C-alpha positions in Angstrom: -29.9 62.5 214.1 -31.9 63.1 217.3 -30.4 65.0 220.2 -31.6 66.5 223.5 -31.5 70.2 223.8 -31.3 71.9 227.2 -32.2 75.6 227.7 -31.0 77.1 231.0 -31.7 80.5 232.5 -35.2 81.8 232.8 -36.8 78.4 231.9 -37.8 76.2 234.8 -36.1 72.8 234.8 -38.6 70.0 234.4 -38.9 67.5 237.3 -36.7 64.4 237.1 -39.7 62.1 236.9 -41.0 63.8 233.8 -37.5 63.8 232.2 -37.2 60.1 232.8 -40.3 59.5 230.7 -38.8 61.3 227.6 -37.0 58.8 225.4 -35.5 59.2 222.0 -35.1 56.6 219.3 -31.6 55.3 218.4 -29.5 57.7 216.3 -29.3 57.0 212.6 -25.8 55.9 211.5 -23.3 58.6 210.4 -21.6 56.4 207.9 -22.7 53.6 205.5 -21.1 51.0 207.8 -23.3 52.3 210.7 -26.4 52.8 208.5 -29.8 52.2 210.1 -31.8 49.4 208.6 -34.7 50.7 206.5 -37.8 48.7 205.7 -39.5 49.3 202.3 -43.3 49.5 202.5 -43.3 50.0 206.3 -44.3 53.1 208.3 -41.1 54.8 207.5 -38.3 56.1 209.6 -38.3 59.4 211.6 -35.2 61.2 212.6 -33.7 64.7 212.9 -30.3 66.3 212.3 -28.3 67.4 215.4 -26.2 70.0 213.5 -25.5 71.3 210.0 -22.7 68.8 209.7 -24.7 65.8 210.9 -25.3 62.9 208.4 -28.0 60.2 208.6 -27.6 57.0 206.6 -30.3 54.4 206.0 -29.7 51.0 204.3 -32.1 48.7 202.4 -31.7 45.7 200.1 -33.7 44.4 197.1 -33.3 40.7 197.2 -32.9 38.2 194.3 -35.2 35.2 194.0 -33.0 32.3 195.3 -35.5 29.7 194.3 -35.9 31.0 190.7 -32.8 32.7 189.3 -34.7 33.6 186.1 -37.2 35.7 188.1 -36.4 39.4 187.7 -37.1 41.1 191.0 -36.2 44.6 189.8 -38.8 47.3 190.0 -39.6 50.9 191.0 -39.0 52.7 194.3 -41.3 55.6 195.3 -39.9 57.8 198.1 -41.7 60.4 200.2 -39.6 62.7 202.5 -41.7 64.8 204.7 -42.1 66.8 208.0 -45.2 67.6 210.0 -47.0 70.9 209.8 -46.4 73.7 210.4 -43.2 74.1 208.3 -40.3 76.3 209.3 -39.8 79.8 208.1 -36.1 79.8 207.2 -35.7 79.5 203.4 -31.9 78.7 203.7 -32.6 75.7 206.0 -33.6 72.3 204.8 -32.7 68.7 204.0 -30.9 67.0 201.1 -31.7 63.4 200.2 -29.4 61.3 198.2 -29.9 57.7 197.0 -26.8 55.6 196.4 -26.0 52.1 195.2 -23.6 50.2 197.4 -21.2 49.7 194.4 -20.8 53.5 193.9 -21.1 55.7 197.0 -19.4 58.6 195.1 -22.2 59.2 192.6 -25.8 59.6 193.7 -28.6 57.8 191.7 -31.1 60.5 192.7 -30.8 63.7 194.6 -33.5 66.0 195.8 -34.1 68.6 198.6 -36.8 69.5 201.0 -36.7 73.2 202.2 -37.7 73.8 205.8 -40.5 75.9 204.4 -42.1 72.9 202.6 -43.9 69.9 203.9 -43.1 67.1 201.4 -40.8 66.0 198.6 -41.3 62.9 196.5 -39.3 61.1 193.8 -39.2 57.7 192.0 -36.4 55.5 190.8 -36.1 52.2 189.0 -33.7 49.8 190.7 -32.3 46.3 190.2 -31.6 43.8 193.0 -28.8 45.1 195.3 -28.1 47.1 198.4 -28.8 50.8 198.5 -28.4 53.8 200.9 -30.3 57.0 201.7 -28.1 59.8 202.9 -29.8 62.7 204.7 -27.8 66.0 205.2 -28.4 69.7 205.7 -28.6 71.8 202.5 -26.7 74.6 204.4 -23.4 74.4 206.3 -24.6 76.8 209.0 -28.4 76.6 209.3 -30.2 73.3 209.7 -33.8 72.2 210.3 -34.5 71.1 213.9 -37.8 69.5 213.0 -38.2 65.7 212.7 -38.3 64.3 209.2 -40.0 61.1 208.0 -38.5 58.9 205.3 -40.9 56.5 203.5 -40.2 54.1 200.7 -42.7 52.0 198.7 -41.5 49.2 196.4 -43.2 47.9 193.3 -41.7 44.9 191.6 -41.9 45.3 187.9 -39.3 44.4 185.3 -40.4 47.3 183.0 -38.5 50.0 184.8 -35.0 51.2 184.1 -32.3 49.6 186.2 -29.8 51.9 187.8 -27.0 52.5 187.3 -27.3 52.7 183.5 -25.4 55.8 182.6 -23.4 54.2 179.8 -23.7 51.4 177.3 -21.7 49.0 179.4 -24.4 49.2 182.1 -27.4 49.6 179.7 -30.8 48.4 180.9 -31.8 45.4 178.7 -35.3 45.7 177.3 -37.5 43.6 175.0 -39.0 44.7 171.7 -42.7 45.5 171.6 -42.9 46.1 175.4 -43.2 49.5 177.2 -40.6 50.5 179.7 -40.4 53.5 182.2 -37.7 55.8 183.3 -36.8 59.3 184.5 -33.8 61.6 184.6 -32.6 62.5 188.1 -30.6 65.5 187.0 -29.6 67.6 184.0 -26.5 65.4 183.7 -28.2 62.1 183.9 -28.3 59.7 180.9 -30.2 56.4 180.8 -28.8 53.8 178.4 -30.8 50.9 177.0 -30.1 47.9 174.8 -32.2 45.4 172.8 -31.5 42.5 170.5 -32.8 41.4 167.1 -32.6 37.9 165.7 -32.9 39.0 162.1 -32.7 42.3 160.3 -35.8 44.5 160.7 -37.4 47.9 160.3 -37.5 49.2 163.9 -39.5 52.0 165.4 -38.4 53.5 168.7 -41.0 55.5 170.6 -40.3 58.1 173.3 -43.4 59.3 175.1 -44.8 61.0 178.2 -48.3 61.1 179.7 -48.4 64.6 181.3 -47.2 67.5 179.1 -45.6 70.5 180.6 -45.6 74.2 179.8 -41.9 74.9 179.0 -40.8 74.0 175.4 -37.2 74.6 176.2 -36.9 71.5 178.5 -37.4 67.9 177.4 -35.7 64.6 176.5 -33.3 63.6 173.7 -33.0 60.0 172.4 -29.8 59.0 170.6 -29.5 55.8 168.7 -25.9 54.6 169.2 -23.9 52.7 166.6 -23.3 52.8 162.9 -26.7 54.4 162.3 -26.7 57.6 164.3 -30.2 59.1 164.7 -31.6 61.5 167.2 -35.1 62.6 168.2 -36.3 65.1 170.8 -39.6 65.7 172.7 -40.0 69.0 174.5 -42.0 68.8 177.7 -45.0 70.3 175.8 -45.1 67.3 173.4 -46.6 63.9 174.2 -44.1 61.9 172.1 -41.9 61.3 169.1 -40.5 58.3 167.2 -37.8 57.3 164.8 -37.6 54.5 162.3 -34.5 52.8 161.2 -33.4 49.5 159.4 -31.2 47.5 161.8 -29.2 44.3 161.3 -29.4 41.3 163.6 -27.6 41.8 166.9 -27.6 44.0 170.0 -28.3 47.7 169.6 -28.0 50.6 172.0 -29.7 53.9 172.6 -29.8 56.5 175.3 -32.3 59.0 176.8 -30.8 62.2 178.1 -31.6 65.9 178.5 -32.6 68.1 175.6 -30.0 70.6 174.6 -30.8 74.3 174.4 -28.6 77.0 172.8 -28.2 80.1 174.9 -25.9 83.2 175.0 -24.0 84.4 178.0 -23.6 88.0 179.1 -20.7 88.4 176.6 -22.7 87.1 173.6 -21.0 83.7 173.5 -23.1 80.8 172.4 -23.5 78.1 175.0 -25.3 74.8 175.2 -27.4 74.0 178.3 -28.8 70.6 179.3 -32.5 71.1 180.2 -34.8 68.3 181.2 -37.9 67.9 183.4 -36.1 66.3 186.3 -37.9 63.4 187.9 -40.8 63.4 185.4 -41.4 59.9 184.0 -41.1 58.9 180.3 -41.9 55.8 178.4 -39.9 54.0 175.7 -40.9 51.2 173.3 -39.0 49.4 170.6 -41.3 48.0 167.9 -40.1 45.3 165.6 -42.3 43.1 163.4 -39.8 40.1 163.7 -40.2 39.9 167.5 -43.4 38.1 168.7 -45.6 40.4 170.7 -45.8 39.7 174.5 -48.7 37.5 175.7 -51.8 39.4 176.5 -52.5 39.3 180.2 -56.2 39.4 181.1 -56.4 39.3 184.9 -59.8 38.5 186.5 -61.8 41.7 187.1 -65.4 42.4 186.2 -65.8 44.9 183.4 -69.0 46.5 182.1 -69.7 46.7 178.3 -72.6 48.0 176.2 -74.0 46.2 173.1 -73.9 48.8 170.3 -77.1 47.5 168.8 -79.4 46.8 171.7 -77.7 49.4 174.0 -78.0 46.8 176.8 -75.2 46.6 179.3 -73.5 43.4 180.3 -70.8 42.4 182.8 -67.8 40.2 181.9 -65.2 38.5 184.1 -62.2 40.0 182.2 -61.8 42.7 179.5 -60.7 40.0 177.0 -64.2 38.6 177.1 -65.9 41.7 175.8 -67.0 41.3 172.1 -65.4 43.5 169.5 -67.2 46.8 169.0 -68.8 47.0 172.4 -68.2 50.1 174.6 -66.4 49.1 177.8 -66.3 50.7 181.3 -64.7 49.8 184.6 -67.5 51.6 186.4 -71.1 50.3 186.5 -73.4 52.5 184.5 -75.8 54.5 186.7 -78.7 55.0 184.2 -78.9 51.4 182.9 -79.7 48.0 184.2 -76.8 45.6 184.0 -77.5 42.0 183.1 -76.5 39.5 184.4 -75.6 40.2 188.1 -72.0 41.0 189.0 -71.5 37.5 190.2 -72.7 35.8 187.0 -70.7 34.2 184.2 -71.8 32.9 180.8 -69.8 30.5 178.6 -70.6 28.8 175.3 -69.4 25.4 174.3 -68.5 24.1 170.8 -72.0 22.5 170.4 -73.6 25.9 170.8 -75.1 25.2 174.3 -74.3 28.0 176.7 -74.1 27.8 180.4 -75.1 30.7 182.7 -73.8 30.5 186.3 -75.2 32.9 188.9 -73.4 31.9 192.1 -75.7 34.0 194.4 -79.3 34.8 193.9 -82.0 36.1 196.4 -85.1 34.0 196.5 -88.3 34.1 198.7 -90.7 31.1 198.7 -94.5 31.2 198.8 -94.6 31.3 202.6 -92.1 34.1 203.0 -88.9 32.2 203.7 -85.9 34.0 202.3 -83.0 32.1 200.8 -79.7 32.7 199.0 -79.6 30.3 196.0 -76.6 29.0 194.2 -77.9 28.4 190.6 -76.6 27.0 187.4 -78.6 27.3 184.1 -78.0 26.4 180.5 -79.3 27.9 177.3 -82.6 26.3 176.3 -82.0 27.1 172.6 -78.6 26.1 171.2 -76.8 28.6 169.0 -78.8 31.5 170.2 -76.8 34.5 171.4 -77.6 36.4 173.4 -79.6 33.7 175.1 -83.3 34.5 175.7 -84.5 31.3 177.4 -82.8 29.2 180.1 -83.5 26.0 181.9 -82.4 25.4 185.5 -80.1 22.5 186.1 -81.9 21.1 189.2 -79.0 18.8 190.2 -76.8 21.9 190.5 -79.3 24.0 192.6 -78.1 24.7 196.1 -79.5 26.7 199.0 -77.3 28.9 201.3 -79.0 30.3 204.3 -77.0 33.5 204.7 -77.8 37.1 205.1 -76.7 39.5 202.3 -74.0 40.9 204.6 -72.5 37.4 205.0 -72.3 36.8 201.2 -68.9 38.5 201.0 -67.4 35.9 203.2 -68.6 32.9 201.2 -66.0 30.2 200.5 -66.1 27.8 197.6 -69.5 26.1 197.1 -70.5 23.8 199.9 -72.6 20.7 199.0 -76.2 21.2 200.3 -79.4 19.4 199.7 -81.2 20.0 196.4 -84.2 22.3 196.7 -87.6 20.7 195.9 -90.0 21.5 194.4 -88.2 23.1 191.5 -87.8 26.9 191.7 -88.9 28.8 188.6 -86.6 31.6 187.7 -87.8 33.9 184.9 -85.3 34.5 182.1 -83.7 38.0 182.0 
């Protein structure tokens, strides 16, 4: 919470006119009922604590889709909590950030801290539609940071993240077989529960993976299959993944992901079990079942480069799904090779073997030096030939656009323009 601090004594008091120009933003609420509204994806909220006992609450809501109740609006929240440089020098002072669901203000979904000596702390958490609160407090009951903090939250809608709270089978996150889901453990006591359904009996493989290995083999994740068939696998932070296979009957099945257990001895030689996990680090889970149809392959539009393994020529395709089998693909244009056709071109073949090459934009200079931007459409001159080697220009589709190259980026859908005559000869590439 912001406050005004006045220092009297040897310090000269500022003129009233200057003090009148100093304004402070409204205080953040001290309780959930008084919480300040927080906007996800905005510039964030900046505040400060007025004492070691001060509390700041921020409130945000993830809405459901009223027009389409079947639309899952759950997703992943990325939070950044920071202060401006330079940081403070007191290692005992700092902030604690808690994330709560409105339904359970007694148990934090995620807790992290930012010492006064550091500049930034980040974390992620999958959430379902609902109302949530950030609670900002001091980590010490005597010292507190006087600096201003900034709280920023970015929301990504994606149904493939865990949905909190999911600490027990009753609140398990529902997942679909043959699809990848993401989660993380917010503390050594956190447990993420999941459930999936089978229409018929099947041999099921459950994969638990991570993408960035760590250096400590004593911390990691443990996956427990719950039910009549009890099975467990572990992956230390130094391992990329592990899997288990089990025959399961038709119905709903449950499993959980929790911290890996490590046996240790206390000072008196007694054996103890500690929960040790890479807090906040993401993991991926996937249930594979042959009886469940695979999810449809999504191929969003996006030019992708690929190299013919025989000719070593590079081509460009509108989506990755259009690349022939065996070709080497790349999202970055090759620097040492010429790419054909141009990044704006598309080539499609029909059932009769006649292919059509479309080059929406092409530079052309006529005999007297006039420069044009042409919109061209060509067809393969020799049916059943691939890759095509000869083309013929469809003159009734030829259009002229008198634009400079800088203006090409702003071109709208094709505009009908007079056909160019005489015919323009364009050499095959």
